[in-house]
KOLDO-160322 format. One record per residue: x, y, z of N, C-alpha, C in turn. Coordinates in steps of 0.2 Angstrom, whole numbers, padded with zeros to 4 digits, always signed. Layout:
# KOLDO-160322
XYZXYZXYZ/...
//
This chain:
# KOLDO-160322
+0354-0050+0086+0356-0052+0079+0350-0052+0074/+0350-0049+0069+0344-0049+0064+0344-0056+0060/+0338-0058+0058+0338-0065+0054+0341-0064+0047/+0344-0069+0045+0346-0069+0038+0340-0070+0033/+0339-0067+0028+0333-0067+0024+0332-0074+0021/+0338-0078+0019+0337-0084+0016+0336-0090+0021/+0337-0088+0027+0335-0094+0032+0328-0095+0033/+0324-0089+0033+0317-0089+0033+0314-0092+0040/+0319-0092+0045+0317-0095+0051+0311-0093+0054/+0309-0087+0054+0303-0085+0057+0297-0084+0052/+0298-0087+0046+0292-0087+0041+0292-0080+0037/+0298-0076+0038+0298-0070+0034+0299-0071+0027/+0296-0067+0022+0297-0067+0015+0304-0065+0013/+0306-0067+0008+0313-0065+0006+0313-0057+0005/+0319-0054+0005+0320-0047+0004+0318-0045-0003/+0315-0039-0004+0312-0037-0011+0318-0037-0016/+0317-0038-0022+0322-0038-0027+0321-0031-0031/+0326-0028-0032+0326-0022-0036+0324-0016-0032/+0326-0015-0026+0324-0009-0022+0318-0010-0018/+0315-0005-0016+0309-0005-0011+0303-0008-0015/+0299-0012-0011+0293-0015-0014+0287-0013-0010/+0281-0015-0013+0275-0012-0011+0273-0015-0004/+0276-0021-0003+0275-0024+0004+0279-0022+0009/+0285-0019+0008+0289-0018+0013+0291-0010+0013/+0292-0007+0018+0295+0000+0018+0302+0000+0015/+0306-0004+0018+0313-0004+0015+0316-0010+0019/+0322-0012+0016+0327-0016+0019+0333-0012+0020/+0337-0013+0026+0343-0010+0027+0348-0015+0030/+0354-0015+0028+0359-0019+0032+0360-0017+0039/+0361-0022+0043+0362-0021+0050+0370-0019+0051/+0374-0021+0047+0381-0020+0048+0383-0013+0045/+0389-0010+0048+0391-0004+0045+0394-0005+0038/+0397-0010+0037+0400-0011+0030+0395-0016+0026/+0391-0013+0022+0386-0016+0018+0389-0022+0014/+0396-0021+0012+0398-0026+0008+0400-0033+0011/+0401-0032+0018+0402-0038+0022+0397-0041+0026/+0391-0037+0027+0386-0039+0031+0381-0044+0028/+0379-0049+0031+0374-0054+0029+0368-0053+0032/+0367-0048+0036+0361-0048+0040+0356-0042+0038/+0350-0043+0039+0345-0038+0036+0341-0035+0042/+0338-0029+0042+0334-0027+0047+0327-0025+0043/+0322-0028+0045+0315-0027+0042+0312-0020+0045/+0310-0016+0041+0306-0010+0043+0299-0010+0042/+0297-0016+0039+0290-0017+0038+0286-0017+0045/+0281-0013+0046+0278-0012+0052+0276-0018+0055/+0272-0022+0052+0269-0028+0055+0275-0033+0057/+0279-0034+0052+0285-0039+0054+0289-0036+0059/+0290-0030+0059+0294-0026+0065+0291-0028+0072/+0284-0027+0072+0281-0028+0078+0281-0036+0080/+0280-0040+0075+0281-0047+0076+0287-0049+0079/+0293-0046+0076+0299-0048+0079+0301-0045+0085/+0300-0039+0086+0302-0035+0092+0297-0034+0098/+0291-0036+0097+0286-0035+0102+0282-0041+0103/+0284-0047+0101+0281-0053+0102+0280-0054+0110/+0274-0056+0112+0273-0058+0119+0277-0064+0121/+0279-0065+0127+0282-0071+0130+0277-0076+0133/+0271-0073+0134+0265-0077+0137+0259-0075+0135/+0254-0080+0135+0247-0078+0132+0242-0083+0135/+0236-0080+0136+0231-0084+0139+0225-0084+0133/+0223-0090+0132+0218-0091+0126+0212-0095+0129/+0206-0094+0126+0200-0098+0128+0197-0101+0121/+0196-0107+0121+0193-0111+0116+0187-0114+0118/+0181-0112+0114+0175-0114+0116+0173-0121+0114/+0167-0123+0117+0165-0130+0116+0162-0130+0109/+0161-0136+0106+0158-0136+0099+0153-0143+0099/+0149-0143+0094+0145-0148+0093+0147-0151+0086/+0149-0157+0086+0151-0161+0080+0145-0164+0077/+0144-0164+0070+0139-0168+0067+0133-0163+0065/+0131-0159+0070+0125-0155+0070+0119-0160+0068/+0119-0166+0071+0114-0170+0070+0115-0175+0064/+0115-0172+0058+0115-0176+0052+0121-0176+0048/+0126-0172+0050+0132-0171+0046+0137-0175+0049/+0137-0181+0049+0142-0186+0052+0149-0185+0050/+0153-0182+0054+0160-0181+0053+0161-0175+0048/+0156-0172+0046+0157-0167+0041+0154-0160+0043/+0150-0159+0048+0148-0153+0050+0149-0152+0058/+0150-0145+0059+0151-0143+0066+0149-0136+0068/+0147-0135+0074+0144-0129+0076+0148-0127+0083/+0149-0120+0084+0152-0118+0090+0147-0114+0094/+0148-0115+0101+0144-0112+0106+0149-0108+0110/+0145-0104+0115+0149-0099+0119+0153-0103+0125/+0149-0107+0128+0152-0110+0134+0149-0117+0135/+0153-0122+0138+0160-0121+0142+0166-0120+0137/+0172-0121+0139+0177-0121+0135+0184-0122+0139/+0189-0122+0136+0196-0123+0139+0200-0117+0139/+0204-0116+0144+0208-0110+0145+0216-0113+0145/+0220-0110+0140+0227-0112+0140+0231-0106+0141/+0236-0107+0145+0241-0102+0147+0248-0105+0144/+0251-0101+0139+0257-0104+0136+0262-0098+0137/+0268-0100+0139+0274-0096+0140+0280-0099+0136/+0284-0094+0133+0290-0096+0130+0295-0099+0135/+0299-0104+0133+0305-0105+0137+0311-0106+0133/+0317-0106+0136+0323-0106+0132+0326-0113+0131/+0322-0119+0133+0325-0125+0133+0324-0129+0126/+0319-0126+0122+0318-0129+0116+0313-0135+0117/+0310-0136+0123+0306-0142+0124+0299-0139+0126/+0294-0143+0124+0287-0142+0126+0286-0145+0133/+0284-0142+0138+0283-0144+0145+0276-0143+0147/+0272-0148+0149+0265-0146+0151+0266-0146+0159/+0266-0140+0162+0267-0139+0169+0262-0141+0173/+0255-0140+0171+0250-0142+0175+0243-0142+0171/+0239-0147+0173+0232-0147+0171+0227-0147+0176/+0222-0143+0176+0217-0143+0181+0211-0145+0178/+0206-0147+0182+0199-0149+0180+0198-0155+0176/+0203-0159+0176+0203-0166+0173+0203-0172+0178/+0203-0171+0184+0203-0176+0189+0209-0181+0188/+0215-0178+0185+0221-0182+0185+0220-0187+0179/+0215-0186+0174+0215-0191+0169+0219-0190+0163/+0221-0183+0162+0225-0182+0156+0232-0182+0157/+0236-0184+0152+0243-0185+0152+0247-0179+0152/+0252-0178+0156+0257-0173+0155+0262-0173+0150/+0262-0179+0147+0267-0181+0142+0266-0177+0136/+0270-0173+0133+0269-0169+0127+0267-0173+0121/+0269-0179+0121+0267-0183+0115+0260-0187+0115/+0257-0185+0121+0250-0189+0122+0245-0184+0124/+0246-0178+0124+0241-0173+0125+0239-0168+0119/+0233-0167+0118+0231-0164+0111+0234-0157+0111/+0235-0153+0117+0237-0147+0117+0244-0146+0114/+0248-0151+0116+0255-0151+0115+0257-0154+0108/+0253-0159+0106+0254-0163+0100+0253-0158+0094/+0247-0154+0095+0246-0149+0090+0252-0144+0089/+0254-0141+0095+0260-0137+0094+0266-0140+0091/+0267-0146+0093+0273-0149+0090+0273-0150+0083/+0267-0151+0080+0266-0152+0073+0267-0145+0070/+0265-0140+0073+0266-0133+0070+0274-0131+0070/+0277-0133+0075+0284-0132+0076+0288-0136+0071/+0286-0142+0070+0289-0146+0065+0289-0143+0058/+0283-0141+0056+0281-0138+0050+0285-0132+0049/+0286-0128+0054+0290-0121+0053+0298-0123+0054/+0300-0129+0056+0307-0130+0057+0310-0126+0063/+0306-0125+0068+0308-0122+0074+0309-0126+0080/+0313-0124+0085+0314-0128+0091+0312-0123+0097/+0307-0119+0096+0305-0115+0102+0302-0119+0107/+0304-0118+0113+0301-0121+0119+0295-0118+0122/+0290-0121+0125+0284-0118+0128+0283-0122+0134/+0281-0118+0139+0278-0120+0146+0270-0120+0145/+0266-0125+0147+0259-0125+0146+0255-0126+0152/+0250-0122+0153+0246-0124+0159+0239-0124+0155/+0236-0130+0156+0229-0132+0153+0224-0132+0159/+0219-0127+0158+0214-0127+0163+0207-0130+0159/+0206-0136+0161+0200-0139+0158+0194-0137+0161/+0190-0133+0157+0184-0130+0160+0178-0133+0157/+0179-0139+0154+0173-0143+0151+0175-0150+0152/+0169-0154+0153+0170-0161+0154+0173-0165+0149/+0177-0170+0151+0180-0175+0146+0175-0180+0144/+0176-0182+0138+0171-0187+0135+0164-0185+0135/+0163-0179+0133+0156-0176+0134+0152-0175+0128/+0156-0175+0122+0152-0174+0116+0152-0166+0114/+0157-0163+0118+0157-0155+0117+0164-0153+0114/+0167-0158+0111+0174-0156+0108+0179-0154+0113/+0180-0158+0118+0185-0156+0124+0192-0157+0121/+0193-0162+0118+0200-0163+0115+0202-0158+0110/+0197-0156+0106+0198-0151+0100+0199-0144+0103/+0195-0142+0109+0196-0136+0112+0204-0135+0114/+0206-0140+0117+0213-0140+0120+0218-0139+0114/+0217-0143+0109+0222-0142+0103+0221-0136+0100/+0215-0133+0099+0214-0127+0095+0217-0121+0100/+0216-0121+0106+0219-0116+0111+0226-0116+0110/+0229-0122+0111+0237-0122+0110+0240-0120+0104/+0237-0122+0098+0240-0120+0092+0239-0112+0091/+0233-0110+0093+0231-0103+0092+0236-0098+0096/+0237-0101+0102+0242-0097+0106+0249-0097+0104/+0251-0103+0102+0258-0104+0100+0260-0100+0094/+0255-0100+0089+0256-0096+0083+0256-0088+0084/+0253-0086+0089+0253-0079+0091+0260-0077+0094/+0262-0082+0099+0269-0081+0102+0275-0081+0097/+0274-0085+0092+0279-0085+0087+0279-0079+0082/+0274-0075+0083+0273-0069+0078+0269-0070+0072/+0264-0075+0073+0259-0076+0068+0262-0078+0061/+0267-0083+0061+0269-0085+0054+0264-0089+0050/+0259-0092+0053+0253-0094+0050+0248-0089+0050/+0246-0085+0045+0242-0079+0045+0234-0081+0045/+0232-0086+0042+0225-0088+0042+0223-0093+0047/+0218-0092+0050+0215-0097+0055+0214-0104+0052/+0211-0103+0046+0210-0110+0042+0216-0114+0042/+0222-0111+0040+0228-0114+0039+0231-0117+0046/+0228-0115+0052+0230-0118+0058+0227-0125+0059/+0221-0126+0056+0217-0131+0058+0220-0138+0057/+0224-0139+0051+0227-0146+0050+0232-0148+0056/+0235-0143+0060+0239-0144+0065+0235-0146+0071/+0229-0143+0072+0225-0145+0078+0222-0152+0076/+0221-0153+0070+0218-0160+0069+0223-0166+0071/+0229-0164+0071+0234-0169+0073+0233-0170+0081/+0231-0165+0085+0229-0166+0092+0223-0171+0092/+0218-0170+0088+0213-0175+0088+0215-0182+0086/+0220-0183+0082+0222-0189+0080+0225-0193+0086/+0228-0190+0090+0231-0193+0096+0225-0194+0102/+0220-0190+0101+0214-0191+0106+0210-0197+0104/+0208-0198+0098+0203-0203+0096+0205-0207+0090/+0211-0206+0088+0214-0210+0082+0212-0208+0075/+0208-0202+0075+0206-0200+0068+0207-0192+0068/+0211-0190+0063+0212-0183+0062+0206-0179+0059/+0200-0179+0063+0194-0176+0060+0194-0169+0062/+0190-0165+0058+0190-0157+0059+0183-0155+0061/+0178-0159+0062+0171-0157+0063+0171-0153+0070/+0176-0154+0075+0176-0150+0081+0181-0144+0080/+0187-0146+0078+0192-0141+0078+0191-0135+0073/+0187-0137+0068+0186-0131+0063+0181-0126+0066/+0175-0128+0069+0171-0123+0072+0174-0120+0078/+0178-0123+0081+0181-0120+0087+0186-0115+0085/+0190-0116+0080+0194-0111+0077+0191-0105+0074/+0186-0107+0070+0183-0102+0065+0177-0098+0068/+0173-0102+0073+0167-0100+0075+0161-0102+0070/+0155-0101+0072+0150-0102+0067+0148-0109+0066/+0145-0111+0060+0143-0117+0058+0147-0119+0052/+0151-0125+0051+0155-0126+0046+0153-0133+0043/+0155-0134+0036+0155-0140+0033+0162-0142+0030/+0164-0148+0032+0170-0150+0030+0169-0154+0023/+0170-0151+0018+0169-0155+0011+0174-0160+0010/+0180-0159+0012+0186-0164+0011+0191-0163+0016/+0194-0169+0018+0199-0169+0023+0206-0168+0020/+0207-0171+0014+0214-0171+0011+0214-0170+0004/+0215-0164+0001+0217-0158+0005+0211-0155+0009/+0212-0152+0015+0207-0149+0019+0203-0144+0015/+0196-0145+0015+0192-0139+0012+0186-0138+0017/+0186-0132+0019+0181-0130+0024+0176-0125+0022/+0170-0126+0022+0165-0121+0020+0161-0118+0026/+0162-0111+0027+0158-0108+0032+0151-0107+0030/+0146-0109+0034+0139-0109+0032+0136-0103+0035/+0130-0102+0033+0126-0096+0036+0123-0098+0043/+0123-0093+0047+0121-0094+0054+0114-0089+0055/+0109-0093+0055+0102-0089+0057+0103-0085+0063/+0102-0078+0064+0103-0074+0070+0099-0077+0076/+0093-0079+0074+0088-0081+0080+0089-0089+0082/+0094-0092+0079+0095-0099+0081+0099-0099+0088/+0095-0103+0093+0098-0103+0099+0099-0111+0101/+0105-0112+0104+0107-0119+0105+0106-0121+0113/+0102-0126+0114+0102-0129+0121+0106-0135+0121/+0111-0135+0126+0116-0140+0126+0115-0143+0133/+0113-0150+0134+0113-0153+0140+0118-0158+0141/+0122-0158+0146+0127-0163+0147+0126-0167+0153/+0124-0173+0152+0123-0178+0158+0130-0180+0161/+0130-0180+0167+0136-0181+0170+0138-0189+0170/+0139-0191+0164+0142-0197+0162+0148-0196+0157/+0152-0201+0157+0158-0200+0152+0157-0205+0146/+0157-0203+0140+0157-0207+0134+0163-0206+0130/+0167-0210+0129+0173-0209+0125+0172-0209+0118/+0175-0205+0114+0173-0205+0107+0175-0212+0104/+0180-0215+0106+0182-0222+0103+0176-0227+0104/+0173-0227+0110+0168-0231+0112+0162-0230+0108/+0160-0223+0107+0155-0221+0103+0155-0223+0096/+0161-0223+0093+0163-0225+0086+0162-0232+0086/+0164-0236+0091+0164-0243+0090+0157-0246+0089/+0152-0243+0091+0145-0245+0090+0142-0244+0084/+0146-0240+0080+0143-0238+0073+0144-0244+0068/+0139-0244+0064+0140-0250+0059+0145-0248+0054/+0148-0253+0051+0154-0252+0046+0151-0250+0039/+0145-0252+0038+0142-0251+0032+0134-0249+0033/+0132-0245+0028+0124-0243+0028+0122-0244+0022/+0115-0245+0021+0112-0246+0015+0111-0240+0011/+0111-0241+0004+0110-0235+0000+0103-0231+0002/+0098-0235+0004+0092-0232+0006+0093-0227+0012/+0097-0230+0017+0099-0225+0023+0103-0220+0021/+0108-0221+0017+0112-0216+0015+0109-0210+0011/+0104-0212+0006+0101-0207+0003+0096-0202+0007/+0093-0205+0012+0089-0201+0017+0094-0197+0021/+0100-0199+0023+0104-0195+0027+0107-0189+0022/+0109-0191+0016+0111-0185+0012+0106-0180+0011/+0100-0182+0010+0094-0177+0009+0093-0173+0015/+0094-0176+0021+0093-0172+0027+0099-0167+0028/+0105-0169+0026+0111-0165+0027+0110-0159+0022/+0108-0160+0016+0108-0155+0011+0102-0150+0013/+0097-0153+0015+0091-0149+0017+0093-0144+0023/+0097-0147+0028+0099-0143+0034+0103-0137+0031/+0108-0138+0026+0112-0132+0024+0107-0127+0020/+0102-0130+0017+0097-0125+0013+0093-0121+0018/+0091-0125+0024+0087-0121+0029+0091-0116+0032/+0098-0117+0033+0102-0112+0036+0102-0106+0032/+0103-0107+0025+0104-0101+0021+0097-0097+0020/+0092-0101+0020+0085-0098+0019+0082-0095+0025/+0086-0097+0031+0084-0094+0038+0077-0097+0039/+0076-0103+0037+0069-0107+0038+0070-0112+0043/+0067-0110+0049+0067-0115+0055+0063-0121+0054/+0058-0121+0050+0054-0127+0049+0059-0132+0045/+0062-0130+0040+0067-0134+0036+0072-0137+0040/+0075-0132+0045+0080-0134+0049+0078-0140+0054/+0072-0139+0057+0070-0144+0061+0068-0150+0058/+0065-0150+0052+0063-0156+0049+0069-0160+0046/+0075-0156+0045+0081-0160+0042+0085-0164+0048/+0084-0162+0054+0088-0165+0059+0085-0171+0061/+0085-0176+0057+0083-0183+0058+0089-0188+0056/+0093-0190+0061+0099-0194+0060+0097-0201+0059/+0099-0204+0053+0098-0211+0052+0105-0215+0053/+0110-0212+0053+0117-0215+0053+0120-0216+0060/+0120-0211+0065+0123-0212+0071+0118-0212+0077/+0113-0208+0077+0109-0208+0083+0106-0215+0084/+0103-0219+0080+0100-0225+0081+0105-0230+0085/+0111-0229+0085+0116-0233+0088+0119-0230+0094/+0121-0224+0094+0124-0220+0099+0119-0219+0105/+0113-0218+0103+0108-0216+0108+0107-0222+0113/+0109-0228+0112+0108-0233+0116+0114-0233+0122/+0119-0229+0121+0124-0228+0126+0122-0222+0130/+0117-0218+0129+0115-0213+0133+0109-0214+0137/+0109-0215+0143+0103-0217+0147+0098-0211+0147/+0092-0213+0146+0086-0208+0146+0086-0204+0139/+0090-0206+0134+0090-0202+0128+0083-0201+0125/+0080-0206+0124+0073-0206+0120+0068-0202+0124/+0068-0202+0131+0064-0198+0135+0066-0191+0134/+0072-0189+0135+0075-0183+0135+0073-0179+0128/+0074-0183+0123+0072-0180+0116+0065-0179+0115/+0061-0183+0118+0054-0182+0117+0051-0176+0121/+0054-0176+0127+0053-0170+0131+0055-0163+0128/+0061-0163+0125+0063-0157+0122+0058-0155+0116/+0056-0160+0112+0052-0158+0106+0045-0156+0109/+0043-0159+0114+0036-0157+0117+0036-0150+0120/+0043-0148+0122+0043-0142+0126+0044-0136+0121/+0045-0138+0114+0045-0132+0109+0051-0132+0105/+0056-0137+0106+0062-0137+0102+0060-0139+0095/+0064-0136+0090+0062-0137+0083+0066-0143+0081/+0071-0145+0085+0075-0151+0084+0079-0153+0090/+0081-0160+0090+0085-0162+0096+0088-0169+0093/+0095-0169+0095+0099-0175+0094+0105-0175+0098/+0110-0179+0096+0116-0180+0100+0121-0175+0098/+0125-0172+0103+0130-0168+0101+0136-0172+0100/+0139-0172+0094+0145-0176+0092+0144-0183+0094/+0149-0186+0098+0148-0193+0099+0145-0194+0106/+0142-0189+0109+0138-0190+0115+0143-0190+0121/+0140-0190+0127+0133-0191+0129+0129-0184+0129/+0132-0178+0128+0128-0172+0128+0123-0172+0122/+0117-0169+0124+0111-0169+0119+0110-0162+0118/+0108-0160+0112+0107-0153+0110+0100-0152+0107/+0097-0146+0108+0091-0144+0105+0091-0138+0102/+0088-0136+0097+0087-0130+0094+0081-0126+0095/+0081-0120+0096+0075-0116+0097+0076-0109+0094/+0071-0104+0095+0072-0097+0092+0072-0092+0098/+0072-0094+0104+0072-0088+0109+0075-0091+0115/+0079-0086+0119+0082-0088+0125+0077-0090+0131/+0071-0087+0131+0066-0089+0136+0064-0096+0135/+0062-0098+0128+0060-0105+0127+0066-0110+0128/+0072-0107+0127+0078-0112+0127+0079-0114+0135/+0078-0109+0139+0079-0111+0146+0073-0116+0149/+0067-0115+0146+0062-0119+0148+0063-0126+0145/+0066-0127+0139+0068-0133+0136+0073-0136+0140/+0078-0133+0141+0084-0135+0145+0082-0138+0152/+0078-0134+0155+0076-0136+0162+0072-0143+0162/+0068-0144+0157+0064-0150+0156+0068-0156+0154/+0073-0154+0150+0078-0160+0148+0082-0162+0154/+0084-0157+0158+0087-0159+0164+0083-0163+0169/+0077-0161+0169+0072-0165+0174+0071-0172+0171/+0071-0173+0164+0071-0180+0161+0077-0184+0163/+0083-0181+0163+0089-0185+0165+0088-0187+0172/+0086-0182+0176+0086-0183+0183+0081-0189+0185/+0076-0190+0181+0071-0196+0182+0075-0202+0182/+0080-0202+0178+0084-0208+0178+0090-0208+0182/+0090-0204+0187+0095-0203+0193+0102-0200+0189/+0101-0196+0184+0107-0193+0181+0107-0186+0182/+0112-0183+0185+0113-0176+0185+0116-0173+0179/+0114-0167+0177+0116-0164+0171+0117-0157+0172/+0120-0154+0167+0122-0147+0166+0119-0144+0160/+0115-0138+0160+0112-0135+0155+0116-0129+0152/+0118-0128+0146+0121-0122+0143+0116-0120+0138/+0115-0113+0138+0111-0110+0133+0115-0105+0129/+0115-0105+0123+0120-0101+0119+0117-0099+0112/+0119-0093+0110+0118-0092+0103+0124-0096+0099/+0124-0096+0093+0129-0099+0089+0135-0094+0090/+0141-0097+0092+0147-0092+0093+0150-0092+0086/+0150-0086+0084+0153-0084+0077+0160-0082+0077/+0163-0082+0084+0170-0079+0084+0175-0085+0085/+0173-0090+0088+0178-0095+0089+0183-0094+0095/+0189-0097+0094+0194-0096+0099+0196-0089+0100/+0198-0087+0106+0200-0080+0107+0205-0079+0112/+0209-0073+0112+0214-0072+0117+0210-0068+0123/+0212-0070+0129+0209-0067+0135+0213-0061+0138/
//
């Protein structure tokens, strides 16, 4: 049965008025008797493909991200290549969202659709579209939990990106999917923030100017910028990392932070690594969160002595990032940071990456 144009169930636009339109090849009645038929058949190529050639299953990869980028507390984020989450979503006919399996989480994540970021984000999308489509979900966690790498954001973004495709892309813009992914973040840490979901969805480096209504600015990405990400094998939950933050800061501290955030943006656009390096001095989060990361001061000192232009905490931690301008130097820096953690009897994993400008993708 063809959809009725006024139901807009699948996000279709209304039929053109006054004959053929520039947007559609034509509309035709499905029934033989046009006077009695209430159904329409869309001949527009894209909508035809969406309706009749939609996939029933899809696999999506959502990469890790760095929230804050050192000085942009809750307002900046950056996407890297690896690690990331893999989500396999299949349509079902029950009208319910079912998390069939989660791997890589050591049994820590909930299978309840109301408590997992991947399903909460999808539920928000379906509610917005007024649909009751069911999905079966397999979540393969290929990144550590509580890592400061945007683990919960990756699951939410992968889920919402996949579901939107299976529904025929009723939401056309990636940016317009971000608010639904933010709802996944709300269930994960109590706050619907975008500094991880936005770069994960869009790729690159982003600035969140406003949350309500959401306004995201995609920033310049210097081609030679290399990210060294070192994840110590300890877990630090976002809610615990937020708990050590001060409720208020002085005007003096705020002005220094604002200056560094603005300078970082300027450095990105000027492709000036000296400005970028000098700008990443965090007065708001690092002084407090660093106390929760064993060996942090030593690791940071070693990174800078090894040639990093900057080093700070990735998101809420415990992962620590450094910036440099060559892969060879990045490997050297990462190895030395790993050794510094090891001196404190802490194992760690090193990731070296360009800034990922693509974001979430279909596998």
